[in-house]
C-alpha positions as CSV (number, residue, x, y, z in Angstrom):
1,M,-125.0,-33.3,-112.7
2,S,-121.9,-34.3,-111.4
3,S,-120.7,-34.2,-108.0
4,S,-117.8,-31.4,-108.8
5,S,-120.6,-29.3,-110.9
6,K,-123.0,-29.7,-107.9
7,G,-120.9,-28.6,-105.3
8,S,-119.6,-25.6,-107.2
9,H,-123.3,-24.4,-107.7
10,L,-123.9,-25.0,-103.7
11,I,-120.6,-22.7,-103.3
12,R,-122.0,-19.9,-105.4
13,Y,-125.6,-20.2,-104.1
14,Y,-124.2,-19.9,-100.3
15,S,-121.5,-16.8,-101.6
16,R,-124.1,-14.9,-102.9
17,L,-126.0,-15.5,-99.7
18,I,-123.1,-14.2,-97.6
19,E,-122.9,-10.9,-99.6
20,T,-126.5,-10.5,-99.2
21,Y,-126.5,-10.7,-95.3
22,I,-123.3,-8.4,-95.6
23,Q,-125.7,-5.9,-97.4
24,L,-128.3,-6.1,-95.0
25,S,-125.7,-5.5,-91.9
26,L,-126.6,-9.2,-90.9
27,Y,-122.6,-9.6,-90.2
28,E,-123.0,-12.8,-87.5
29,E,-125.2,-14.7,-90.0
30,A,-122.5,-13.8,-92.8
31,E,-119.8,-15.3,-90.6
32,A,-121.5,-18.0,-89.6
33,T,-122.4,-19.1,-93.4
34,A,-119.1,-18.4,-94.3
35,T,-117.3,-21.0,-91.8
36,R,-119.8,-23.2,-92.8
37,V,-118.8,-23.0,-96.5
38,L,-115.0,-22.9,-95.5
39,T,-115.6,-26.1,-94.0
40,V,-116.5,-28.0,-96.7
41,D,-114.5,-25.6,-99.1
42,P,-111.3,-24.2,-97.1
43,S,-109.7,-23.2,-100.5
44,N,-112.4,-20.6,-101.2
45,L,-110.5,-17.2,-100.9
46,T,-113.6,-15.5,-101.9
47,V,-115.6,-16.8,-98.9
48,R,-112.7,-16.1,-96.7
49,L,-112.4,-12.7,-97.6
50,K,-116.4,-12.1,-97.1
51,R,-115.9,-14.0,-93.7
52,G,-113.0,-11.7,-92.8
53,H,-115.0,-8.3,-93.7
54,S,-117.9,-9.7,-91.4
55,R,-115.5,-10.1,-88.7
56,R,-114.3,-6.9,-89.2
57,R,-117.7,-5.6,-88.7
58,I,-118.8,-7.0,-85.8
59,G,-115.7,-6.1,-83.7
60,H,-113.7,-9.4,-84.1
61,F,-110.9,-7.6,-85.2
62,V,-108.1,-10.7,-84.7
63,G,-110.2,-13.1,-86.2
64,A,-110.4,-10.5,-89.6
65,L,-106.9,-10.0,-89.9
66,V,-106.4,-13.9,-89.5
67,D,-108.6,-14.5,-92.6
68,F,-106.8,-11.3,-94.6
69,E,-103.7,-12.6,-93.9
70,T,-104.4,-15.6,-95.4
71,V,-106.0,-14.4,-98.2
72,L,-102.6,-12.6,-98.9
73,S,-100.4,-15.6,-98.1
74,I,-101.7,-17.0,-101.5
75,P,-100.3,-14.8,-104.5
76,P,-102.9,-14.1,-107.3
77,K,-103.1,-15.2,-110.7
78,L,-102.9,-12.0,-113.3
79,D,-105.7,-10.9,-115.0
80,T,-108.1,-12.8,-112.7
81,A,-110.7,-11.7,-110.0
82,Q,-107.9,-13.0,-107.5
83,V,-105.9,-9.5,-107.8
84,L,-109.2,-7.5,-106.8
85,H,-109.5,-9.8,-103.8
86,H,-106.1,-9.5,-102.8
87,D,-106.2,-5.7,-103.2
88,E,-109.4,-5.9,-101.0
89,A,-107.8,-7.8,-98.5
90,L,-104.7,-5.9,-98.5
91,R,-106.9,-2.5,-97.5
92,Q,-108.8,-3.8,-95.4
93,R,-105.7,-5.5,-93.3
94,D,-104.3,-2.1,-92.9
95,I,-107.9,-0.8,-91.3
96,V,-107.4,-3.8,-88.9
97,V,-103.8,-3.1,-88.2
98,N,-104.4,0.5,-87.6
99,T,-107.6,-0.5,-85.4
100,L,-105.6,-3.1,-83.2
101,G,-102.2,-1.0,-83.2
102,C,-100.2,-4.1,-84.1
103,S,-99.1,-6.6,-86.8
104,Y,-99.7,-10.0,-87.6
105,A,-96.5,-11.1,-87.1
106,E,-96.7,-9.7,-83.2
107,L,-100.2,-11.1,-82.6
108,T,-98.6,-14.7,-84.0
109,R,-95.8,-14.4,-81.5
110,T,-98.2,-13.6,-78.6
111,H,-101.1,-15.7,-79.2
112,P,-100.3,-18.3,-81.5
113,I,-103.1,-21.0,-80.2
114,K,-105.5,-18.0,-80.6
115,I,-104.5,-17.4,-84.4
116,E,-104.4,-21.0,-85.2
117,D,-108.0,-21.3,-83.6
118,Y,-109.4,-18.2,-85.8
119,N,-107.9,-20.0,-88.7
120,Q,-110.0,-22.6,-88.9
121,P,-111.1,-24.2,-90.9
122,A,-107.8,-24.1,-91.9
123,L,-106.6,-23.2,-95.6
124,S,-105.6,-26.8,-97.7
125,R,-102.5,-26.1,-99.7
126,V,-102.8,-29.4,-101.3
127,S,-106.1,-28.1,-102.8
128,L,-104.8,-25.0,-104.3
129,T,-101.7,-26.6,-106.0
130,S,-103.4,-29.7,-107.2
131,N,-105.1,-29.4,-110.8
132,E,-107.4,-32.0,-110.3
133,E,-111.1,-30.9,-109.1
134,K,-112.2,-32.5,-106.1
135,P,-116.1,-33.1,-105.3
136,I,-117.5,-31.0,-102.5
137,T,-119.2,-33.1,-100.0
138,Q,-122.6,-31.7,-98.6
139,V,-122.1,-32.5,-94.9
140,F,-122.9,-28.9,-93.6
141,L,-124.5,-27.5,-97.0
142,D,-128.1,-28.0,-97.9
143,E,-129.0,-27.7,-101.4
144,P,-131.5,-25.0,-102.1
145,L,-134.5,-25.7,-103.7
146,P,-137.3,-23.5,-105.2
147,T,-140.0,-24.1,-102.8
148,N,-139.0,-24.0,-99.1
149,C,-140.4,-27.2,-96.5
150,R,-142.6,-25.8,-94.1
151,F,-142.2,-29.1,-92.2
152,Y,-138.4,-28.6,-91.7
153,N,-138.8,-25.2,-90.2
154,H,-141.5,-26.2,-87.7
155,L,-142.0,-29.9,-86.5
156,G,-139.1,-31.3,-88.5
157,C,-138.9,-33.1,-92.1
158,R,-138.7,-36.9,-91.9
159,R,-137.7,-37.1,-95.7
160,G,-134.3,-35.5,-95.1
161,K,-132.2,-35.1,-98.2
162,K,-135.3,-37.1,-100.4
163,C,-137.5,-33.8,-99.6
164,L,-138.4,-32.4,-102.9
165,F,-138.3,-29.2,-101.1
166,S,-135.8,-26.8,-99.7
167,H,-133.9,-26.9,-96.3
168,A,-131.3,-24.5,-97.1
169,P,-131.5,-20.5,-95.6
170,D,-131.9,-17.8,-98.0
171,A,-132.3,-14.0,-98.1
172,R,-135.6,-14.0,-96.3
173,S,-134.1,-16.2,-93.1
174,I,-131.6,-17.0,-90.7
175,R,-130.4,-20.4,-89.0
176,D,-131.0,-20.7,-85.5
177,D,-128.7,-23.3,-83.7
178,L,-130.9,-26.5,-84.4
179,G,-130.6,-25.6,-88.3
180,K,-134.3,-24.5,-88.8
181,N,-134.6,-21.3,-90.9
182,V,-136.0,-18.5,-88.6
183,C,-138.3,-15.9,-90.5
184,L,-136.2,-12.6,-90.8
185,Y,-139.4,-10.5,-91.4
186,H,-140.6,-11.7,-88.4
187,L,-137.4,-10.9,-86.0
188,I,-138.1,-7.0,-87.8
189,G,-141.5,-6.7,-87.1
190,K,-142.9,-7.2,-90.7
191,C,-144.0,-10.5,-91.2
192,K,-147.9,-10.5,-92.3
193,W,-148.4,-14.3,-91.3
194,D,-149.0,-15.6,-88.0
195,S,-146.3,-18.4,-86.7
196,F,-148.5,-21.3,-88.4
197,S,-148.9,-19.8,-91.6
198,C,-145.8,-18.7,-92.5
199,I,-142.9,-21.3,-94.0
200,Y,-140.4,-20.0,-91.8
201,S,-140.2,-20.4,-88.0
202,H,-141.1,-17.9,-85.9
203,S,-139.4,-19.1,-82.4
204,K,-136.3,-17.6,-80.9
205,D,-135.9,-20.1,-78.4
206,N,-132.9,-21.4,-80.3
207,L,-131.0,-18.6,-81.5
208,P,-127.9,-17.4,-79.8
209,S,-128.6,-14.4,-77.5
210,E,-125.4,-13.0,-78.0
211,Y,-122.2,-13.2,-80.4
212,I,-118.8,-14.5,-78.5
213,I,-116.0,-13.0,-79.8
214,D,-113.9,-14.7,-77.3
215,E,-113.6,-16.3,-73.9
216,D,-113.5,-12.4,-72.6
217,T,-115.5,-10.7,-75.1
218,S,-119.3,-11.0,-76.2
219,K,-121.9,-8.8,-77.9
220,P,-125.6,-8.8,-77.9
221,S,-127.1,-10.6,-81.0
222,W,-128.7,-8.1,-83.4
223,W,-132.0,-8.9,-82.8
224,T,-131.9,-8.2,-79.0
225,D,-130.8,-4.6,-80.2
226,S,-134.0,-2.3,-81.0
227,A,-131.3,-0.2,-83.0
228,R,-130.0,-2.9,-85.1
229,V,-133.4,-4.0,-85.8
230,R,-134.6,-0.9,-87.2
231,A,-131.3,-0.6,-89.1
232,V,-132.0,-4.0,-90.8
233,R,-135.6,-3.2,-91.2
234,E,-134.7,0.0,-93.3
235,L,-132.3,-2.0,-95.3
236,V,-134.6,-4.8,-95.9
237,E,-137.6,-2.2,-97.3
238,Q,-134.9,-0.8,-99.1
239,R,-134.3,-3.9,-100.9
240,D,-137.8,-5.1,-101.5
241,A,-138.4,-1.9,-103.0
242,R,-135.8,-2.3,-105.3
243,R,-136.6,-6.0,-106.2
244,K,-140.3,-4.6,-106.9
245,K,-139.3,-1.7,-109.2
246,I,-137.3,-4.1,-111.1
247,H,-140.2,-6.8,-111.1
248,E,-142.6,-3.9,-112.5
249,Q,-140.1,-2.7,-114.9
250,S,-139.6,-6.5,-116.2
251,E,-143.4,-6.9,-116.7
252,R,-144.1,-3.8,-118.4
253,A,-141.1,-4.4,-120.9
254,R,-142.8,-8.1,-121.6
255,Q,-146.2,-6.5,-122.0
256,Q,-144.7,-4.2,-124.5
257,N,-142.9,-7.1,-126.1
258,T,-146.2,-9.3,-126.3
259,D,-147.9,-6.0,-127.7
260,K,-145.6,-5.6,-130.3
261,N,-145.4,-8.8,-131.1
262,K,-149.3,-9.2,-131.6
263,S,-149.0,-5.9,-134.0
264,K,-146.5,-7.5,-136.3
265,K,-148.7,-10.5,-136.7
266,K,-151.7,-8.5,-137.4
267,K,-149.7,-6.6,-139.7
268,K,-148.2,-9.6,-141.4
269,K,-152.1,-11.2,-141.9
270,K,-153.2,-8.1,-143.4
271,K,-150.3,-7.8,-146.1
272,D,-150.9,-11.3,-147.0
273,S,-154.6,-11.1,-147.5
274,D,-153.8,-7.9,-149.7
275,D,-151.3,-9.5,-151.9
276,K,-153.3,-12.7,-152.1
277,P,-154.5,-13.1,-155.9
278,P,-158.0,-13.4,-156.7
279,P,-158.9,-17.2,-157.5
280,N,-160.1,-18.4,-160.7
281,A,-163.6,-18.8,-161.1
282,N,-165.3,-22.3,-161.7
283,P,-168.0,-22.5,-164.0
284,D,-168.6,-26.1,-163.9
285,T,-169.7,-25.7,-160.1
286,V,-173.5,-25.4,-159.4
287,P,-174.5,-23.3,-156.6
288,P,-177.1,-24.3,-154.3
289,P,-180.5,-21.9,-154.3
290,D,-180.2,-20.7,-151.1
291,S,-176.5,-19.2,-151.1
292,F,-177.2,-16.4,-153.4
293,S,-176.3,-12.8,-152.2
294,S,-178.8,-11.1,-154.2
295,T,-181.9,-12.0,-156.5
296,N,-181.5,-13.0,-160.3
297,S,-180.8,-10.1,-162.6
298,N,-180.9,-9.9,-166.2
299,C,-177.9,-7.5,-166.4
300,D,-174.4,-8.8,-167.4
301,E,-173.3,-8.7,-163.7
302,T,-171.9,-11.9,-162.0
303,L,-173.7,-13.0,-158.4
304,V,-170.8,-13.3,-155.6
305,I,-171.6,-16.0,-153.6
306,D,-170.8,-16.3,-149.6
307,W,-169.4,-19.8,-149.7
308,E,-168.0,-19.9,-146.2
309,S,-170.5,-21.8,-144.3
310,E,-170.6,-24.7,-147.1
311,S,-167.1,-25.1,-148.5
312,D,-163.9,-26.2,-147.2
313,S,-162.2,-23.7,-149.5
314,D,-161.3,-20.0,-148.1
315,E,-161.6,-18.6,-151.9
316,E,-164.4,-16.6,-152.9
317,L,-165.7,-18.4,-155.8
318,E,-167.7,-16.3,-158.7
319,F,-170.7,-17.6,-161.0
320,E,-172.6,-16.1,-163.8
321,D,-176.0,-15.1,-163.6
322,V,-178.4,-18.2,-163.5
323,E,-181.0,-16.4,-166.4
324,S,-177.8,-16.4,-168.6
325,T,-177.6,-19.1,-171.3
326,G,-176.7,-22.4,-170.3
327,S,-178.2,-22.5,-166.9
328,D,-180.1,-25.2,-165.4
329,I,-183.6,-23.9,-164.9
330,L,-184.8,-27.6,-164.1
331,S,-182.8,-26.7,-160.5
332,Y,-185.1,-23.6,-159.7
333,G,-188.5,-25.2,-160.2
334,N,-189.3,-23.8,-163.8
335,K,-190.8,-25.7,-166.2
336,P,-189.6,-25.1,-170.1
337,W,-193.1,-25.6,-171.5
338,E,-194.8,-23.3,-169.5
339,H,-194.1,-20.1,-171.5
340,E,-194.8,-22.2,-174.8
341,E,-198.5,-22.8,-173.3
342,A,-199.0,-19.4,-172.4
343,K,-198.1,-18.2,-176.3
344,A,-200.5,-20.7,-177.0
345,L,-203.6,-19.6,-175.2
346,V,-203.0,-15.8,-176.2
347,V,-203.1,-17.0,-179.8
348,A,-206.5,-18.9,-179.3
349,L,-208.2,-15.9,-177.5
350,D,-206.9,-13.6,-180.3
351,D,-208.7,-15.6,-182.8
352,L,-212.0,-16.0,-180.4
353,H,-212.1,-12.0,-180.4
354,T,-211.4,-11.9,-184.3
């Protein structure tokens, strides 16, 4: 995989993760993750729009207004998703302006330094106008892998980027100041594992106790507020219920497809066996004496031999009655002259009586 495609894959993953955090009302985590992504790809307007939305829900209205104005400063391409992003940024910008009671131009004149700080990482105009696809560095973004690294989230992983397990955050964890992933279920009181068994960290020591909006304003972090914890727990339970329902539906559909395929194969096999023509008899083959399904008969019927255990062929063979003309009597232990001796003995006895 090339560096550009690999970087695009990472950006898509973290963009979906930000969306998940927003759905769970984890706006602080969404804002922090979006800032890390923008450090790597500052020209990503979708991530910047999501960061503005997260800032607005936290109460960081000035920073949200800066993000919305940055998105609106780039004209969207027609018939693309950028038009929807532009309309959403315009709608949320109006909400923030009504809340603040002043426009972006007024804030720029009165607080230019703050506006510049809130706009970091700054949007790169060169990357927007250039047609060349530049590789995205992975300085701040860990690559997601199927299985999480337990050592990284606890005592630390010595393999670093060579580790075969994931160091990236996901929808079941949040990242602390040391970069470790703290168990989300532990923070809401629903983790079924202890601190040694869980693959995520259970330590709150490196989680910030408050979210700093600016120099004079801050608010407590959500895991220190019991009301926020209850709200997040309800959203997580609803998400897990939806996932469980989808999983059960997919498993049921998979089982139905499996049963349907088995039924089709059985019907096809039965049809093939019914349509199969009977095999021709082989008169030159002599069956073994213990293979007959009935005793010898003087009638004109033929004996059908069960040949499955002693023949490589699956075809059913038919043989004529062994007492018919042309059969080999020696193979069944009968002497051809015995009946002649019996006739001679009968004639001799008759002569003696007479």
